Every structure is written in C-alpha cells, then in structure tokens.
N, C-alpha and C positions, 0 to 999 in steps of 0.2 A: 480358512478365511483370510482374505487379504487385509492388511493394515490400511486404514483410510489414509488418503493423501492429506497431509496437514498443511493448511494454508494459513499464513499469518497475515492478517489484515492490519495495515498501518494507515491510520487516518492523519492527514496533515493538519487537521483543525483540532484545536483543543476543546472546543465547545462540545458539551454533552449532547446537544441536539443539533449538531451541524448536519447539513445535507450530505456531506461526504461520509460521516459516520452512518447516517441512514442508508446510504448506498451500500456500504459494507454490510449492514444488517440485512438488506435485501439480498445481497450476494450469498450470505450465509443460508438464507431460506431457499435460494434457487439451486444450491449445490446438490448433486446426487448423493446417495448414501455412501458412495465410495470416497467421499471427501468431507472434510470439516474445516471450518474457518473460525479462528479465534481472533478477535479484534484486540489489538494491543493499545493500551492507554499511554500516550507519550507525556502526560502531565507530570509524572514524577521525575522525568529526565531533566537534570539541571542544565543551565546554560554552560556551554563548553568554556573551560578556562584551563590554560596550561598549568596554572598554579594548582588548581584542583586535581588535575590529572597527575601531577607529580606526587600527590598524596596517595595515589592508587585510583583505579577506576571506581567511581561511586556505585553503590549497590544497584540503583535503577539502571545504570548503563550496563553493568554486568548482566542483569536480568534481560535487558533488551537484546544484547549480543547473544545470550544463550537461547532466547526465543527464536531469533533469526536463524541461528545455527541448527536448531531442532526442527525448523519448518522445512517442508519439502518445496515450498514456493512462497512467494510474497505477492500480496495484492495491495497496492498502494493507491489510496484515494487522496488526491491532492486538490485543495482549493487553488485559486489563482489570486495572488496578492501582487499587484503592481507588475504584471507580466512575468511573474516568477512563482516559485513555490513558497510556502509559508516559512517563517523563521523557525517555527517549532520542528517542522520536517527537516529542514536543512541542518538544524542543530543536532537532531537525532542521527542523521547521516554522518555529520562530523564526528560525533562520539564513536559510532560503530566503526568508522574507518580508521580510528586511532589504534596504536599498538595495544595489546599484543596482536601481532600479525600472524597469519593472514586474517583479513577481515572476513566475518561470516557472510558478507555479500558476495565474495568471490565464487563464481560459478552458480549462484542461486538463480533459479527461474523467477522472473518478475513480470507481473502484468500491472498496468497502470490504468486508472480511470480518474475522472475528475468531475466535480459538480460545482455549478456556479449559478447565481441568480441572473447573471448576464446572458444574453442570447449567444454570445461568443464562446461561452463555456470556459474551458481551461486549456485550450490548445497551446498557448505560449508556456504555461506552467509545465504541462506535460513534456513539451520539447526540452525545456530546461532540465527537468528531472531526468529525462533520458540521457542528457549530456553528463549530468553529475554521476548517475549510476554507471555510465559507460566506463568511468575511471576504474571501477572495481571489477570489471570484467563479469558483470552480472549477465545472465542469459535473458535479456529483455525480449518479451513477446512483441513482435512487430505489429501484428494484426489480430483481431480487429482493434481499432482505436475507439474508445468510448468517451465521448464528450457530452455531458448532461448539462445543457443550458436551460435557462428559464425554470430553475428548480422549483419555485413556488407552484408551478403548474403541474409538476410531476409527482409531488409527495403530498399526502394529506397532513393535517395538523398533528397527527400522532406519529408521523415519520414513516408511514407505509408508502412504498413506491407504488403509485397507482397507474402510471402511464404504461400502457401495454407495449408500445414501441420501445420504450426505454428498458422495460423488463426483458424484452427479446434481445436487445443489444447487450445487456448485462449477462444474460444467459449464454449468448454466443461467446463473449469474452471468457466466461468461466469454462465453457467447453474447450475453447482453444488453449487455455492455461492448463487444463488437465491433460489434454493431448500433448502439449509441450513438455510437461513433466514426464509423461510416459515415454516420449521420444528421447529425451535427455537421459532417462534411466537406462535405455537400451544402448545408448552411444558408448 
C-alpha cells in the first residue's frame, strides 16, 4: 500500500470562518484517497522579531517548520489585503525562511489559490505570493490558477463550497498538484 501524499494547507486568514479556510476544507473533501490535507493554524505563530529569534525559534515556529518539512506539498489559500498577501501569511513565511537553513520551503511543491468577496478575487495577492515564494526556490505549480471571487455566492452559511464551477476548478488544481508531486518525485 502506498503512503498517501501529505498536503499541508496554509490559510492566510486567521479567522476561523474565513472563506480561504473554507476553500481548504473543500479541497480536503475533494482529494482522492491517495492524498490527505491537514490545515495548519497560523494563529499561534508570533510576530517576527529579531530579538525573539535570538532567544531561539519559538515553539510555534518550530512546529510550522516541521509541518512544512514533513509535507509532500503545500496548498496555500491567500486572501488579498491591499493588493497583497495578509500580514499573518507574510509573517509565517518570514519565520520559516529564517535560520536554521535550509528553509523547509526549498524544493517544496506548492499550489496557490485565493478567495475574496471581491469580483476581482485574489490575482494581485497570488502574484505577490509567487514572487515571495520564488525566493525560496519552491516548486510552484503554474497552472491552473484558481481565483475565487464573489465568495458569498460560492459558499453557504456553514462554509460548504456550493458552486459547481468553483468545485471543478478546485478539483483541477488538486489533480495538477498531485501530478506535480508525482513528477517531481520521479525527477
């Protein structure tokens, strides 16, 4: 029996009922049995401080780094805040990129999606996230790009993704991510 592909879902929003968290939950439901997705909670990760870092990496940062290192791939769901990614997501990336090196981001397959109440979705935030993650030599999945706009029309009040077209797009992203992981394993 093959070990399931482990995907770590990182939500750039700290809200428990954020649309991006709901999208990750939908992704977990859509995955085939050959994969599983764990959603990581960034709430315990402290704001980056060089002073804090000099005392040693805080336990939540060590746990995040270990979770990323143990994952076969990352699925990052980012909101768009003022044309960019959230402070919480950037803060987590800042911590994970710090010594000890190498960063667990290096060589990690990554897929990105984003959800917004805006009809323009998260195109600018995803572009910025691609730039940031490119620094770490991640293996970013180029296609398909998934931008979920008008989120209130796509999820019900309990957080279930109800829009069939969006479910299809999310499913295609997951298929591509699993194929990307398989391809990189053979390389």
